N, C-alpha and C positions, 0 to 999 in steps of 0.2 A: 755656137748657134747651130741649130739643126738645119739640114738642107730642105726639110719639108715642114709645113705648119701643122705639126701633130700634137702640139700642146693646146688644150682647150680650156678656156676660162668661162664659167657660167656665172651669171649674176642675175638673180630673179629681179623683176621690175617692181620697185616700190613694194617690197614683199609684204610687210605687215599690213599696209593700207590696202594693197590689192587683194589680200586674203579677206579683209573685212568687207570690201566691195563685193567680192564673190559670194560671201556668206549672207549679205544683206542686199537683196534686189533694190530696195529703195535708195541705196547709196551709190549705185552704179552711175558713173558719169558726173558725180558730185565731189566737191573737195572733202577729203577725209584726212584727219590727223590722228595718229596713234602715239600715245605717250603718257607720262604722268599728268594727271588732271589737277593736282593741287597747285597752290600758288607758287611752289618751287619746282614744279614739274618741268620736264624737258621733252622735246619732240623726239620720238624714236624714228618715225617714218611719216612722210607726207605723200599723199597721192599726187599724181602729175597735175591734177586739177588744182590742188592746193599750192603746188610749187609755182604756179603762174602768179600767185599773189606774193611770192617771196618767202614762203614758209619752207624751211629745210631742216634736216636732221640736226640734233644737238642745239637747236634754238630754244630759248626759254619759252615755255608754253604761254606765258602771259603775252609775250611779244607776238607769238603766232596768232593768238586770239585778236590782237589789235589789227594785224595785217589781213586776217581772213575771218571775220566775226561770224560768218554764216556757214563755216565748215562744220562737219560732224566730228566732235572730239571724243575719242574712245580710249578706254584702257586697253593695254595689250592683253592678248589671250595666248600665252606662250604654249599652252598645251596643244592648241590648234596649229600654231606655227611649227612646233616640233613634229607633229604628225605629218604635215605637208612636206617639211624638210626631209623626213625619213623616206617619203615616197620619191622625192627628187634624187636623194643620194642613192637610192636603190637603182634608179634608172642610170645614174652615172656609173655605178658598179657594173652594169651590164656592158659598158663600153670598155672598161679596163680595170685591172686589179689595182692600179695606181691612181687613187682618188685622194686628193688633199683638200679636205673641207677647211675653209677659212672662217665660216660662220654658218648660221642656219640656212642662209640663202646664197652662198657663194662657195665655189670650189674650183680647183684645177684638176684636169684629167690628162693623163699621158696616153693618148690614143695609140701611139706606136707600141707601147708595152702591152696593150690589149689586142694587138693585131687588127685593130679597127681601121687604121688609116696609115698609109705610107707615102702619100703625095697630096697635092692640093685638092684634086678632085674627090678622092675618098674622104679626106678630112671635112670638106664642105658637106658631103652627103651625110657623114656622121653627125655634124652639127645640126643640119636641118632635121634629121630624123629625131635627134634629141629634143629639139624645140617642139616638134609635133607630139612626141610622146608625153612631154611635160604638160602640154595643153590638154590633151585628152585625159590624162591621169588626174591632174589637179585643177584644171580649169583656169590656170594662171599662165602668164607668159614669162619667159626669161630671155636675156640677151646673151649671145654667144660670141666670144672672140677666139680666133684661131691664129697661131703664129708659131715661130720656131723657138720661142722662149717664154717664160712665165711673165716677164715684164711686158713684152709686146702683146701677149694674149690678153692681159688685163686691160691694156690701153685699147685694144681692139674691141673688147666688150663694152667699154665706156663709149666708144664711137658708135656702137650698134644700138644703144638705148634710144627709145624703149622698143622692145619686141623686134629685134633685128639680129643679123649675123654679119660680122666683119671678118674677112680673112686677109691677113697681111702676107703678101707673096714674098718668098725668099728673095733677097737682093734689093728690096724696096725699103728696108728698115731705116737707113740713114735719111732717105728722102722724106719719109713719113715723120720721123722724130724732129728733124731740123727746125721747123717753125713752131714747135710746141713750146709752151713756157717751161722753165726749169722745174717748177713744182710738179710737173708730170712724172718725173723720175722718182722711184722709190728712194727714200732716205733724204729727200730734199723737202724739209718742212718749212714753216714760216721763218724761223731764225736763219737757217742756211740760205733760204731763198732771198731774204733781205740782204744778207752778207754778199751774196753773188750779185745782186742788183747794184749794190754800192760799188762793186768792182766792174760794173758795166756789162754784166752777163744776165740777160733776161730770157733767152731762148736756148734750147738744147744745142742748136747750131753754134751759138756763142761758146758753149762749154767745149765742144769738139774743136773749135778753132783755137781756143786758149791753150789747149794741150795739157797733158798730164802733169808736167812739172809745175805749171801755174796753179792748177787745182790743188796739188799737194801743198804748195806754199800757202794757199788760202785756207784750206780745210783740214790739213794734216795728212799724214801718209796714207793711213787705211781708208779714211773717208774720201779723200781726194782721188785715189786710185779707183775706188769703187764707182764714184760718180762719173769719172772719165770713161770707164768701160761701158757703163750704161748709156752715156751720151753717144758712144760709138755703135750702140745697138747690141752690145755683147752682154749676155746674161746666161750663165751656164748652171744656174740653180736647178736641181732636179725636182720633180714632183715627188713629195714624200707622203706615203700612204698613211702613216701614223705618226702623230706628234705626242711626245710625253708631256703630260700636264705638269707644270711647275708649281702650281698652287691652286687652291680652291677658296673662294671668298664670296661673301654676300655683304651688302650694305643697304641702308635706307636713309633717304633724306626726308626730314620731317617738315610738315607744313608750317609748324610753329616751333620755335626753339624750345628745347626741353631744359627745364631748370631744376626740377625735383630729382634729387639724387637717387631715390628709390626707383622712380620711373626710368631713369637712365640705366640703372643696373638691370631692371627687368627687360628693357629693350636689348641690352647686350646679351643677356641669357637667351632671349628669343632668337637673336641673330646667330648665336653659337649653335643652337639646335638646328636651325636651317642649314648652317654651314656643314654640320656633321651629316645631315641627310644627303646633301649634295656630294660630300666626300665619299660616303658609303656607296651612293649610286654610281660613282665613277670607279669603284673597286679599289680605292686607295685608303691609306692612313697617312698621318703626318706627324712630324716632330716639333715643328715651330708654330706656335699660336701667335697670331698678329691681331692687334686691336688698332682700329683707325678712328680718330675723333676729329671732326671738323667743328670748330667753335663758332660762336656768334660773329666773330670778326673775320671769318674765313681762314683763320690760321688752322693748319692741319697738323695733328700730332700722330705719329705712328709708334707703337710700342710692341715689343715682341718678347716671347719667352720660349726657350728651347727645352723640351722635355728629354728625359734620358733615353726614350725609345719612341717609335711611332705609335700613334693612337688613333682610334676612330670612336672613342667612348665619349658620348655627349657630356657626361658629368665632368670628365677631365677637362674637356675644352671649355665648358661653362666656367669652371672654377679658375682656370688659367686666365680666361678673358676678364673675369671679375677681379683677379689680383692685378692685372695690368691696369684696369680702370681705376683702382685705388690710388695709383701713382699719377693720375691725370687730374689737373685742375679744371673743373667744369663750371667755375664761377662765371656768370654772364650768359650762360646758355650754350646748348649744343644743337647744331643744325643737321649733322650727319654722323652716323655710327656705322662701323663695319667690323666684321670679324672674319679672319682668314686663317687657313692652315697651309703651310709650305713645308718643304723638306719631305716630299711625298714618297711613300713606299707602298708596296702591295702586300704588306704583312703588318701585324701589330706585335709589339714586344714591350710590355709595361708591367709594373707592379702597382696594381690599383690601390692597394692599401697604403703605399707610400705616396702616390700622386693625388689621391682623392680620399679624404678622411672618411667619407661615406660611400666609397665606391661600391661596396657590396650591396648596400641598400639601393643605390641608384640603379645598379644592374637589375635588381629584382623588379624595381618599378618599371624599368624600360621593357622587360619581358612581359609583365602583366598588363601594361597599358602603353603600347607603342605610340609614340607621338605621331601626329600627322598634320599637314597643312590645313588650316581652316578653309572651308569653302566660302565664297563671297557672302553667303547668307549666315555665316557664323563669325564668332570672334574668339580670340584665344584668351583663356582664363589666366590668372596670375601663375597657376601651376603649370601652364604650358599646354593644356588640353584645348581642343577645339570644341566649342559648344554652341548650340543655337541661342539666339537672343531674340527677345520680343521686338526690340527696335532695330529691325534689319536695315542694313545699309546696302543700297543697290547702286552699282557703278555703271556709268554709261558704256554701253557695248556688251555688258555682261549677258551670258546665255541664261535663259530661264525657260521654264515650262509651266503652263497653267493646266489645271485638271480639266477645264472645259475647253479652252481655246488652243491648247497645244503648244508648240515650240515658238519662241520669239526671243527678242533681245531688248534690253533696257535702253530707252531713249533718254531718260532723265528721271531724277527723283528729288523730292524736297517737300517740306511742310507736311510730312506724314503721308505723302502720295508717291507712287511710282508709275511712270508711263512706259508702256511696253508696246512694241510693234510686233505683231505676230506674222512672221514670214519665215520661209526656209530657203536655203541656197537655190533650190530648183523651182521655187515659186514662179509662176508665169508673170506675175505682176507684183508691185509693192503691196505688202500686207496692211491690214487694218490696225489702227492704234487704239488702245484702251488704257484706262487709268484705274489703279487699284490702291487700296491702303497698303502701306509698306509691310504690314503684318498679315496681309491676306493669306489665309491658310491654304488656298488653292495654288499659290504662286511659289515655286521653288527654284533654286539654282539648278542648272543642268550642265551636262557636258556639251562641248561644241559638236554640231552636226558636220559630217563630211562635206566638202565643197562640191563634190560630184556624187550624185545619187548612186548608191550601190546597185549593181546590175539586178540583184534579186528583188529589189524594190521597184524596178522600173515598170513592172506590169500594171501598177496602180497610177501611172502618170496620166494626165489628161490626154485625150485623143489628139488634141491640137498640138501637143508637144512631142517632138521626135524622141524615141527611146535611145537613139544613138546618133552620132554625128560624125561627119568626116572632118578632117583637120581644117578644111576651108570654111566650115560653118561656124557661126558665132558661138562663143562659149561664155557662160556666165562668169563674170569676174573681172576681166581686164578693163581698165578705164576706157571710156568711150573715145578718148583722144588717141588711143594706140592705133597704129596702122594694122591692117588686116594681116592675118596669119599667112605665111608663105612668102612675104616680101623679104627679099634677100638684099642685104646691104654689104657692099664689098669695097675694098681699097685696091684690088689688084686688076690691072688692065681696064677693060671696059665692062666688067662684069657687074658693076653696081655703082652706087654713089654713096658718099659718106653723109651721115645725118648729123646736124649740129647738136 
């Protein structure tokens, strides 16, 4: 344990949903749910307004619709989320060279390594400055936890939600952890938690009182020792700036089970191409191709093939995945398919003639017509190319632009019509709604707009809208239920109060 709370954990508040509220003025203060919209879709993020109805991440979308039928249900816009995430990570990098991203919206920072903080006062100042900078840069809020270890910093950020800061003062760790449920500790999942409950241990204090020997007897040597150390508040894991990826994979769940063998193979090839694009973007190649198939009865099969050397060639990955598929019985239907590559390396070493019968031809095709992801207004042809279609499909939440009305987003579509609300993140009021034919030539998919208007464009703002704002002024985006910026929540002394 460090003598000062110089490990910071940042967790953006309801990130995907908050970004959608920031981008769409008409949704601010209203329940928003982001995720897969099909009958088998799953909730990725729910706004705090939607959470009041019981909606939460990983919930089936159908259940979410029953709990909160009046929420706005939107598809994820990962290009926007990655852009905002890059802005946030850049701000974290200004605090320290040791930044450990856990996801797009979550990271640990070692403030001591960056010379940013060496005691409680300087750590709190750094955390408050970070929250202000994130708000001004992205229009979103994040919760900050500060402590002497990663475990406690993450617990502190959970206590700070939404839009707060919690600092766990050194020496108060045991007192804080004692009444918390055992599931609070990393490594205690549902099964371990139930095992401990049957043994009469429901709080962290119960684990500390039971002692290391008893936990080793119940959980095994390695797990028992680790849980006991954390129950005592000990966690010496360092902040690691870079993590080596172990695998790259993509998968799709289908709204309706696939039965046609040709269609299943086409989907596997499409997933293989997506996987290779992601593999190349990460600067890796890989030796082991993995196929995942979840059948109609929820049974999941995983098959793999290891090549002689690492590859990032789409033809090789496609053909390996197709060979793996031949050994899988898909009778009865398939609800999910996935393709992955593991055994990663940063170089390629392969004999294309040996591994792919048509390797040279595929190489030539790849160079002459590089594949790309289809935009929402396009579909992929059987050959893998993205092409426009007459019968466009518009997804709720999708960014669009109309030749006459400008930028907007899709509210819904069906029966040959698409409804669009025309508004921008910096619009002073909710925009107007108009309905078009799905094939209206004036309506096109577009890239997401930034959540905060670029400074060079602010000269055209309405006179009634400020061109800049102080951290205390309202910012488009955070849910209306969030507390005002600048409120500090603490667990040390009398400097604050904890938020449930």
